[in-house]
N, C-alpha and C positions, 0 to 999 in steps of 0.2 A: 665428354662430359653429358652425364643423361636430365634432362630437366624434366622433374616427373609436376602435370598438369591434377594432380590432385584429384577431388570428386568430379571437376569438369569432363573426364573423360567416359566420364560412365552416363551424367545426364543425352549425350547423342544418344544413343540408345534405349532409352527410355520415351515413350510416350509425352506427351502436354499431359494429358489426361493423370496419368499415374501420377508426376511433379507438384503436380499442384493436390493433390491427393497426402501424397507426402507430408508436404508442408501443412497442410490442413489438420494430416491426423499430430504429428507432433502441437501444434497451436493446442488443439486438444489432451493433451494431458500434461502439457504442464500449467494452465489456467483453469484456477476454480472458478465454481458461480457465486454473486455475488452473496456474504450470509444471512438473515432474517435473526431483526431480534424484536425477544420478543418486549414486555412493560418493563420484567423486573428491572434485566440484564439493563435497559434504558437508563433507568430510575440510579439504575448502580455505578455506571457512567457517570451522572450529572452529581450526584451526590460525590465522586472521585474529585471533579473535574473543579467543583463549588468547593473542596474541602484543600481542595496544591492550588487555587487562588486566592487561599483564605491563608493559609498557612505558605506561600510562596515554595511550593516541593516542587520542587523535580517529578516530570512525568514521563511516562513510556505510552505511546496512545499508537496504535496499533491500528492501519484501515485500509479499505480493498484502496486497490485502485489497480486497472484492465487486466484484472483477472488473477491477482496477486496480494497478498497480505503483507503491508512493509510496516516496517514500523521509526518510531519516530524520536527523538527525548531532546526534552531542554525542560522549561518552564512555559506557562500560558502568559502570554501579553495582553492574549485582547478576547473574550468574546462578540461578534458582532451578528448577536443575531438577526439586523435586519437584511445580511450573506446567506449566512448559515452557513457560519466560519468560526475555525480557533484557527489565534495565531497564537505560535509556539518559535518564541526564542531558544533558539540550536546552542549547544558550546562550541561553535566557533562566531555564534553572533547570529548568527542569517536569522533571518522570518518566516519561517514556513506555514504556507496555512492550508486547515483540514475541511473539506467538506463532513459537516452533520453528521449526517448521509453516510458518509463512508467510513466512518467510526467503527471500529469495533470491537476495543476492547478500553481499559487506559487504566495502567498502576503507578501510584504513588515511591519514588524508589529516593536513593543519600546517593548524591552523584560521590 
């Protein structure tokens, strides 16, 4: 029975510099730069957070983490101004923290 080694068999034919370049190339394609928000976008995010806290609405946060925009849904539990983060209670009951500087968007929705 033949046992295929997959991509391992080809790496012996490549120089270490080429392997490193391919890994960096793949990383550059999948990652994006941190978006820069203007004053109006920051004000809209602030108003949405305040409204969601006042009426206990569910929110969907989009935030930047490690080169990717991720999303998180739940209810806002606490705004920690001292540590500059928002604590969100997810559907499963876990508490997640998102830094103010990482937030790229907030929307209110019904669960």
